[in-house]
C-alpha positions in Angstrom: 12.1 22.7 -4.1 8.4 22.3 -3.5 6.8 25.0 -1.4 3.1 24.7 -1.8 0.3 22.3 -2.9 -3.3 22.8 -4.0 -5.6 20.3 -5.6 -3.7 17.9 -7.9 -0.9 20.5 -8.2 2.5 21.1 -6.5 4.3 24.5 -6.8 8.1 25.0 -6.6 10.0 28.0 -5.2 10.0 29.7 -8.6 6.2 29.6 -8.8 6.1 26.8 -11.5 3.1 24.4 -11.2 3.3 20.7 -11.6 0.7 17.9 -11.6 1.4 15.5 -8.8 1.1 12.5 -11.0 2.1 10.0 -8.3 0.1 11.4 -5.5 3.3 12.1 -3.5 4.3 8.5 -3.2 0.6 7.3 -3.5 -0.5 9.0 -0.3 -2.3 12.2 -1.3 -5.4 10.6 -2.7 -7.5 13.7 -2.0 -5.0 16.1 -3.5 -3.3 19.0 -1.6 -4.7 21.6 0.7 -8.2 20.0 0.9 -10.2 22.5 2.9 -12.0 19.8 5.0 -8.8 18.1 6.0 -7.1 21.4 6.9 -10.1 22.3 9.0 -10.1 18.9 10.8 -6.4 19.3 11.5 -6.8 22.8 12.9 -9.9 22.0 14.9 -8.3 19.0 16.6 -5.1 20.9 17.3 -7.2 23.4 19.3 -8.5 20.6 21.6 -6.0 17.8 22.1 -2.7 17.6 20.4 -1.4 14.4 21.8 -2.2 11.8 24.4 -0.6 8.3 24.6 -2.7 5.2 24.0 -0.9 3.3 26.8 -3.8 2.4 29.1 -5.6 5.4 27.8 -7.6 6.4 24.8 -9.3 9.4 23.2 -12.4 9.8 20.9 -10.6 10.3 17.6 -8.6 7.1 17.9 -11.6 5.1 19.1 -13.8 6.4 16.2 -11.1 5.7 13.5 -10.7 2.2 14.9 -14.4 1.6 14.7 -14.6 2.9 11.1 -11.7 0.7 10.0 -13.1 -2.4 11.6 -16.4 -1.8 9.8 -14.7 -1.5 6.5 -13.5 -5.1 6.8 -15.6 -8.1 5.6 -16.1 -9.1 9.3 -16.1 -6.2 11.7 -15.0 -8.2 14.7 -11.6 -6.5 14.7 -9.3 -4.5 16.9 -6.9 -1.9 15.6 -3.3 -1.1 16.6 -2.2 2.3 15.4 1.3 3.2 14.2 2.9 6.0 12.3 4.3 5.0 8.9 3.6 1.9 6.8 6.8 0.1 7.6 5.9 0.4 11.3 2.5 -1.2 10.7 4.1 -4.1 8.8 6.7 -4.5 11.6 3.9 -4.7 14.2 1.9 -7.2 12.1 4.9 -9.5 11.8 5.5 -9.3 15.5 1.8 -10.1 16.2 2.1 -13.2 14.0 5.2 -14.4 15.8 3.6 -13.9 19.2 0.2 -15.3 18.1 2.1 -18.5 17.2 3.6 -18.6 20.7 0.2 -17.9 22.3 -1.2 -20.8 20.3 1.6 -23.2 21.3 3.3 -23.2 17.9 6.8 -22.5 19.3 8.6 -23.6 16.1 6.8 -21.0 13.9 9.6 -18.4 13.5 9.7 -17.7 9.7 7.7 -15.8 7.2 6.6 -16.3 3.5 6.4 -13.4 1.0 6.4 -12.9 -2.7 9.6 -12.2 -4.6 10.1 -8.5 -5.5 7.5 -7.4 -2.9 8.1 -4.2 -1.0 6.9 -3.8 2.6 9.0 -1.0 4.1 12.4 -0.1 5.3 12.5 -1.2 8.9 14.4 -4.5 9.6 11.6 -7.0 9.6 9.9 -5.2 6.8 13.1 -5.3 4.7 13.3 -9.0 5.5 10.0 -9.8 3.9 10.6 -7.3 1.1 14.3 -8.0 0.5 16.1 -6.6 -2.6 19.7 -7.8 -2.9 21.1 -4.7 -4.4 19.7 -2.5 -1.6 19.7 -4.7 1.5 22.8 -7.0 1.2 24.6 -5.3 4.1 21.6 -5.9 6.4 21.2 -9.6 5.6 22.6 -10.9 8.9 20.0 -8.9 10.9 16.9 -10.0 8.9 14.3 -12.6 9.9 14.0 -16.0 8.2 11.9 -15.6 5.1 11.0 -18.0 2.2 9.8 -16.5 -1.1 7.2 -17.5 -3.6 7.8 -16.6 -7.2 5.6 -13.9 -8.7 2.4 -15.7 -9.8 2.5 -15.1 -13.6 1.7 -18.8 -14.2 -1.2 -19.7 -11.9 -0.9 -23.5 -12.1 2.8 -23.3 -11.2 2.1 -20.7 -8.5 -0.6 -22.9 -6.9 1.7 -25.9 -6.9 4.6 -23.9 -5.4 2.4 -22.4 -2.7 0.8 -25.7 -1.8 4.2 -27.4 -1.5 5.8 -24.6 0.5 3.0 -24.0 3.0 2.1 -27.6 3.6 5.7 -28.7 3.8 6.8 -25.9 6.2 3.5 -25.2 8.1 5.2 -26.0 11.4 7.7 -23.2 10.8 5.7 -20.4 9.2 4.4 -17.6 11.5 2.7 -15.7 8.7 2.4 -15.1 4.9 2.5 -11.5 3.9 1.5 -10.2 0.5 0.9 -7.0 -1.5 -2.7 -7.7 -2.7 -3.1 -8.1 -6.5 -0.4 -5.5 -7.4 3.3 -5.3 -6.4 3.8 -1.5 -6.3 7.5 -0.8 -6.0 8.3 -3.8 -8.2 6.9 -1.8 -11.1 3.1 -2.1 -10.6 3.2 -5.8 -11.4 -0.4 -7.0 -11.4 -1.5 -10.6 -10.7 -4.7 -12.6 -10.8 -6.8 -12.2 -7.6 -7.4 -16.0 -7.8 -3.9 -16.5 -6.5 -4.6 -14.3 -3.5 -7.8 -16.3 -2.9 -5.8 -19.6 -3.1 -3.2 -18.3 -0.6 -6.0 -17.2 1.8 -7.6 -20.6 1.7 -4.3 -22.3 2.4 -3.5 -20.1 5.3 -6.9 -20.5 6.9 -6.7 -24.3 6.6 -3.2 -24.3 8.2 -4.0 -21.7 10.8 -1.3 -19.4 9.4 -2.1 -15.7 9.6 -2.3 -13.9 6.3 -1.1 -10.4 6.4 -2.3 -8.1 3.6 -0.3 -5.0 3.1 -2.8 -2.4 1.8 -0.6 0.6 2.5 -0.1 1.5 -1.2 -3.1 -0.2 -2.8 -5.8 0.6 -0.2 -8.4 3.3 -0.2 -9.9 3.2 -3.7 -6.7 3.1 -5.7 -7.6 -0.2 -7.4 -11.3 0.5 -7.9 -12.2 -1.2 -4.6 -11.8 0.3 -1.1 -9.1 -2.4 -0.5 -7.4 -4.4 -3.1 -8.0 -7.7 -1.3 -11.7 -7.2 -2.1 -10.9 -8.2 -5.7 -10.2 -11.7 -4.3 -13.2 -11.8 -2.0 -11.2 -12.8 1.0 -11.2 -11.9 4.8 -7.5 -11.5 5.8 -6.3 -12.0 9.4 -4.2 -8.8 9.5 -4.6 -5.8 7.3 -1.9 -3.0 7.2 -3.1 0.4 6.1 -1.4 3.9 5.9 -0.5 6.5 3.3 -4.0 7.6 2.1 -5.6 6.9 5.5 -5.0 10.5 6.3 -5.0 11.7 2.8 -1.3 11.8 3.1 -1.4 14.9 5.3 0.0 13.5 8.6 1.7 10.2 9.4 -0.6 7.5 10.5 -0.9 3.8 9.9 -2.7 0.9 11.4 -2.9 -2.9 11.7 -6.5 -4.2 11.6 -6.5 -7.6 13.3 -9.2 -10.2 13.5 -10.5 -10.8 17.0 -9.4 -14.4 17.0 -5.8 -13.2 17.0 -6.5 -10.2 19.3 -8.0 -12.4 22.1 -4.9 -14.6 22.3 -3.1 -11.5 23.8 -5.2 -11.4 26.9 -3.3 -10.6 30.1 -5.1 -13.1 32.3 -4.7 -15.8 33.6 -1.3 -15.7 31.9 0.3 -12.4 30.7 0.3 -12.5 26.9 0.2 -8.7 26.5 1.5 -7.4 23.2 4.2 -5.1 24.5 4.5 -2.8 21.5 3.7 0.9 21.0 5.1 4.0 19.4 4.9 7.5 21.0 2.8 8.8 18.2 0.5 5.8 17.8 -3.1 7.0 17.4 -2.1 10.7 17.6 -5.4 12.7 18.0 -4.6 15.2 15.2 -3.8 12.4 12.8 -6.9 10.5 13.9 -9.1 13.5 13.3 -7.7 13.9 9.8 -8.2 10.2 9.1 -11.8 10.4 10.2 -12.5 13.3 7.8 -10.6 11.5 5.0 -12.9 8.4 5.5 -16.0 10.7 5.5 -14.9 12.3 2.2 -14.4 8.9 0.6 -17.9 7.9 1.6 -19.8 11.2 0.9 -18.1 11.7 -2.5 -18.3 8.1 -3.5 -14.7 8.1 -4.5 -14.2 4.4 -4.7 -17.2 3.9 -7.0 -16.0 6.8 -9.1 -12.5 5.2 -9.4 -14.1 1.9 -10.4 -16.1 3.6 -13.1 -13.2 5.6 -14.5 -10.9 2.5 -14.5 -12.8 1.1 -17.5 -12.2 4.4 -19.4 -8.5 4.3 -18.4 -8.1 0.9 -20.1 -9.4 2.5 -23.3 -7.2 5.5 -23.0 -4.2 3.2 -22.6 -4.7 1.3 -25.8 -2.7 3.7 -28.0 0.4 3.2 -25.8 0.7 -0.4 -27.0 1.6 1.0 -30.5 4.3 3.3 -29.2 8.0 2.5 -30.1 9.9 0.4 -27.6 7.0 -0.1 -25.2 7.2 -3.6 -23.8 3.9 -3.8 -21.8 0.9 -1.7 -20.8 -1.0 -2.6 -17.7 -3.6 -1.0 -15.4 -5.6 -1.7 -12.3 -8.2 0.7 -11.1 -6.6 4.1 -11.5 -3.1 2.8 -11.8 -1.6 3.1 -15.3 1.8 1.5 -15.9 3.9 1.5 -19.1 7.0 -0.8 -19.2 9.7 0.4 -21.6 12.3 -1.6 -23.4 15.8 -0.7 -22.4 19.0 -1.2 -24.4 22.0 -2.3 -22.4 24.3 0.2 -24.2 22.2 3.2 -23.3 24.1 5.6 -21.0 21.0 6.7 -19.2 17.9 4.6 -18.5 15.2 5.6 -20.9 12.6 5.9 -18.1 14.7 8.7 -16.6 14.6 10.6 -19.8 10.8 10.2 -20.0 10.6 11.5 -16.4 12.5 14.6 -17.5 10.3 15.1 -20.5 7.3 14.8 -18.3 8.6 17.4 -15.9 9.2 19.8 -18.8 5.5 19.3 -19.6 4.5 20.1 -16.0 4.1 16.6 -14.6 6.0 15.1 -11.6 6.4 11.4 -12.2 8.9 8.9 -10.7 9.8 5.7 -12.7 10.2 2.3 -11.1 13.1 0.8 -13.0 11.9 0.7 -16.7 8.3 1.4 -15.7 6.6 4.8 -16.0 3.3 4.9 -14.1 0.6 7.3 -13.1 -1.2 7.2 -9.8 -3.1 10.5 -9.9 -5.0 11.8 -6.9 -8.5 10.2 -6.8 -10.0 13.7 -7.1 -8.6 14.2 -10.6 -11.2 14.7 -13.3 -11.5 12.6 -16.5 -9.9 15.4 -18.5 -7.0 15.7 -16.0 -6.4 11.9 -16.3 -6.5 12.2 -20.1 -4.1 15.2 -20.1 -1.6 13.3 -18.0 -1.7 10.3 -20.3 -1.3 12.6 -23.3 1.8 14.1 -21.6 3.2 10.6 -21.0 2.4 9.5 -24.5 4.3 12.5 -26.0 7.2 12.1 -23.6 7.6 8.4 -24.6 7.6 9.3 -28.3 10.1 12.1 -27.7 12.6 9.7 -26.1 12.1 6.8 -28.5 15.4 7.4 -30.3 
């Protein structure tokens, strides 16, 4: 039972302290109880607690939208706010369907995603991030989605993408991807060249490319956004989680203006009739503004990029540990995939998780994968200490 947080630590109701080694599901990039974020939240709460964005606006939302637009390769963007990541994905998918209608592509009603990708738990998001074991009962309610295999073989992946997108261009409303790393699939990392290829295909065929940066955005991969590794300019970018440092719910879809302008309400009404009560909440927007300011002033993305090279070195000894299948990293993401015997009563990753907790670290495996996604404010020593705890926990559970 967690009752308090401070810095990289969480405290339970007995007073025991744990390192938040997964940044509370990848959201608390600046750690817990950051004084500047608390002050921003309190200050905004004294002025304006909530005001809808339906035919209205307010300064915090306008300023966050401008900041997000100017973080894109081309700042000619407009921003639609939402609450959680799945809601942002849902909005982006709807935008793509309606953009196709606005452009006269009436037959474009399906989506393309990558196998094993995760995009949220609302219905359309489940459709593009379908997992049979979890979502089978929902199948009849889900949108039409075609899937590309994980691009572990680039030549084959290029051929498959070319064949699918060229062959089905008249039916595809959008392609959606987790950029460079599939998070919930076990931190599966792929070559940015594949994302660059998909982007070129989509641009040539006038198919919107949706990049889901909810997990990987805001410095986690050593770039502000993971798509920057591929040098592309996506049509729709979904952000969330670390946008507010994980303190209050807020997400957004950052849309290129060539899509935005097709939703004009004159001479024909193409209004995008979509909005949540809490979209662009002033308190959340004020916290997001302060979060972005901290990222810039403390050079957290550059710091993450520099430390990522050291992380690769620190991970080398893991390759020699018993029953370790693969070691991979991207930016400040460290992932260790374990071998699992079919006759083991309990997954080994769960036993490693317990051993980590006994050492004062809160981790959460993804299948056979143990990973660390520490808050970006963690020091080099704190990263090394976490890796040492993981190393010892893997050794302890080897038999």
